[in-house]
C-alpha positions as CSV (number, residue, x, y, z in Angstrom):
1,M,-71.0,35.8,21.4
2,S,-70.7,34.6,24.7
3,E,-67.6,35.5,27.2
4,Y,-66.5,31.9,27.0
5,D,-66.8,31.8,23.4
6,N,-64.5,34.5,23.6
7,N,-62.0,33.0,26.1
8,Y,-62.3,29.5,24.3
9,A,-61.5,31.0,20.9
10,A,-58.2,32.6,22.0
11,Y,-57.3,29.4,24.1
12,Y,-57.6,28.1,21.3
13,F,-55.7,30.1,19.0
14,C,-53.3,30.3,21.3
15,R,-53.3,26.7,22.4
16,K,-53.2,25.9,18.4
17,R,-50.2,28.1,18.2
18,A,-48.2,26.2,20.4
19,Y,-48.4,23.2,19.0
20,A,-47.5,24.4,15.2
21,F,-44.1,25.0,13.9
22,S,-42.7,28.4,12.1
23,L,-41.8,28.3,9.0
24,I,-38.3,29.7,9.9
25,E,-38.3,26.6,12.0
26,V,-39.3,24.4,9.0
27,I,-36.6,26.3,6.6
28,I,-33.8,25.8,9.5
29,A,-34.7,22.1,9.6
30,L,-33.8,21.6,6.7
31,T,-31.3,23.2,6.1
32,V,-29.8,20.9,9.2
33,F,-30.3,17.8,7.4
34,A,-29.6,19.4,4.3
35,L,-26.3,19.7,5.8
36,A,-25.6,16.6,7.4
37,A,-26.7,14.4,4.1
38,T,-24.3,16.7,2.1
39,V,-21.6,15.4,5.1
40,L,-22.7,12.4,5.3
41,M,-23.0,11.5,1.0
42,S,-18.7,13.2,1.2
43,S,-17.5,10.8,4.2
44,F,-19.2,7.8,1.9
45,V,-17.2,8.5,-1.3
46,D,-14.2,9.3,0.5
47,A,-14.4,6.1,1.8
48,L,-15.6,5.0,-1.4
49,L,-12.2,5.9,-3.3
50,A,-10.0,5.4,-0.7
51,R,-11.0,1.9,-0.9
52,E,-10.7,1.7,-4.8
53,G,-7.4,3.3,-4.5
54,S,-6.4,0.4,-1.9
55,S,-7.1,-2.4,-3.8
56,N,-5.2,-1.0,-7.0
57,K,-2.8,-0.2,-4.9
58,S,-2.6,-3.8,-3.4
59,L,-2.9,-5.6,-7.2
60,I,0.2,-3.6,-8.2
61,N,1.7,-4.7,-4.7
62,T,0.5,-8.0,-5.7
63,D,1.9,-7.7,-9.7
64,I,5.5,-6.9,-7.9
65,R,5.6,-9.6,-5.3
66,M,4.9,-12.1,-8.4
67,V,7.6,-10.4,-10.3
68,R,10.5,-10.5,-7.4
69,M,9.4,-14.3,-6.4
70,Q,10.7,-14.9,-10.9
71,L,13.5,-13.4,-9.4
72,L,14.4,-16.1,-6.8
73,L,13.2,-18.4,-9.0
74,E,16.6,-17.7,-11.0
75,P,19.2,-20.8,-10.1
76,S,21.7,-19.1,-11.5
77,I,23.2,-15.8,-11.3
78,E,24.0,-15.8,-15.0
79,A,21.0,-16.0,-15.3
80,A,18.7,-13.5,-12.6
81,E,21.4,-10.9,-14.5
82,D,19.6,-11.6,-17.4
83,G,16.2,-10.7,-16.1
84,N,13.0,-11.9,-17.9
85,E,9.0,-11.3,-18.3
86,Y,6.4,-12.2,-16.7
87,Q,3.0,-12.5,-17.4
88,S,0.5,-10.3,-14.6
89,L,-3.1,-10.9,-13.4
90,S,-3.0,-6.7,-13.9
91,S,-0.6,-4.7,-14.7
92,G,0.4,-7.2,-18.5
93,E,3.7,-8.2,-19.5
94,A,6.1,-6.8,-16.5
95,S,9.9,-7.1,-17.8
96,W,12.6,-7.4,-15.3
97,I,16.5,-6.7,-15.0
98,A,18.9,-7.3,-12.0
99,T,21.9,-6.7,-11.3
100,I,24.0,-8.8,-8.8
101,Y,27.1,-7.2,-6.7
102,P,28.8,-10.0,-4.9
103,T,28.8,-8.5,-0.8
104,N,32.0,-9.3,2.2
105,V,29.5,-11.7,3.1
106,V,29.7,-14.7,2.0
107,D,26.7,-16.2,0.0
108,L,25.3,-12.9,0.6
109,F,25.0,-10.2,-2.4
110,K,22.5,-6.4,-3.3
111,V,20.4,-7.0,-6.6
112,D,18.9,-3.3,-7.6
113,F,15.7,-5.2,-9.1
114,S,14.0,-3.2,-11.5
115,I,10.5,-4.0,-12.7
116,E,9.3,-2.3,-16.2
117,F,5.2,-3.5,-16.5
118,R,3.2,-2.3,-20.2
119,E,-0.5,-1.6,-18.8
120,P,-0.3,-0.9,-14.8
121,P,-3.3,0.3,-13.1
122,D,-4.6,4.0,-13.1
123,G,-2.5,6.5,-10.7
124,H,0.2,3.7,-10.6
125,S,4.2,4.3,-12.1
126,G,5.2,1.5,-15.3
127,S,8.4,1.3,-13.5
128,Y,9.4,-0.2,-9.8
129,K,13.2,0.1,-8.3
130,E,14.1,-1.3,-5.4
131,I,18.0,-2.8,-3.6
132,L,17.4,-6.2,-2.1
133,Y,20.1,-8.4,-0.4
134,L,19.6,-12.1,-1.3
135,L,21.7,-15.4,0.9
136,R,22.0,-17.2,-2.2
137,P,24.7,-19.5,-2.2
138,T,24.0,-21.3,-5.9
139,W,24.8,-17.8,-7.0
140,S,28.5,-17.4,-5.5
141,E,31.8,-19.2,-7.3
142,M,33.8,-21.4,-5.5
143,E,36.4,-20.1,-5.5
144,E,35.0,-16.6,-4.4
145,R,32.9,-18.3,-1.5
146,D,36.0,-20.2,-0.1
147,E,38.5,-17.3,-0.3
148,L,36.4,-15.6,1.8
149,L,35.2,-17.7,4.7
150,R,39.6,-18.0,4.7
151,D,39.5,-14.6,5.1
152,K,36.7,-14.8,7.9
153,R,38.4,-17.3,9.6
154,K,41.2,-16.1,9.5
155,E,39.4,-12.6,11.0
156,L,38.3,-15.0,13.9
157,L,41.2,-16.7,15.1
158,D,43.3,-13.2,15.2
159,S,40.4,-12.0,16.7
160,R,40.8,-14.9,19.5
161,R,44.9,-15.4,19.9
162,D,44.3,-11.7,22.3
163,Y,41.7,-13.5,24.4
164,Q,42.4,-16.5,27.2
165,F,40.2,-19.3,27.6
């Protein structure tokens, strides 16, 4: 072999070596890729679980709103206190009951409202309770309403006596 061939072979070997990856570089690249894929997959799974959880929560909230609407549709205070049953969309049959207390404000009632779902979605409680303040003139007794109005009128007139217009 001539010296030219030796130099060419050395040049070719060095140049070829410069364009190739070593085994350790390939393993490091695959490790980084695997870590990135693992992080992305776990994020994707978390997003799917969060979406499923929010849809279950939205279903139970829809059922609660529909049962609450049944309370609001009751024309008399007696029927509202007796409660009722309602077939919900996703939680099966729901039975509700309300305990109603009058307040010192005309036609305003404090309502302890509780619902029991027969088949709640996974991860949700079968019972729900809340306190509502409802303005319902049809639930007022006329005598009590007139007495409250008289008392409020008297308080208003007493408070105005001190002022000179």
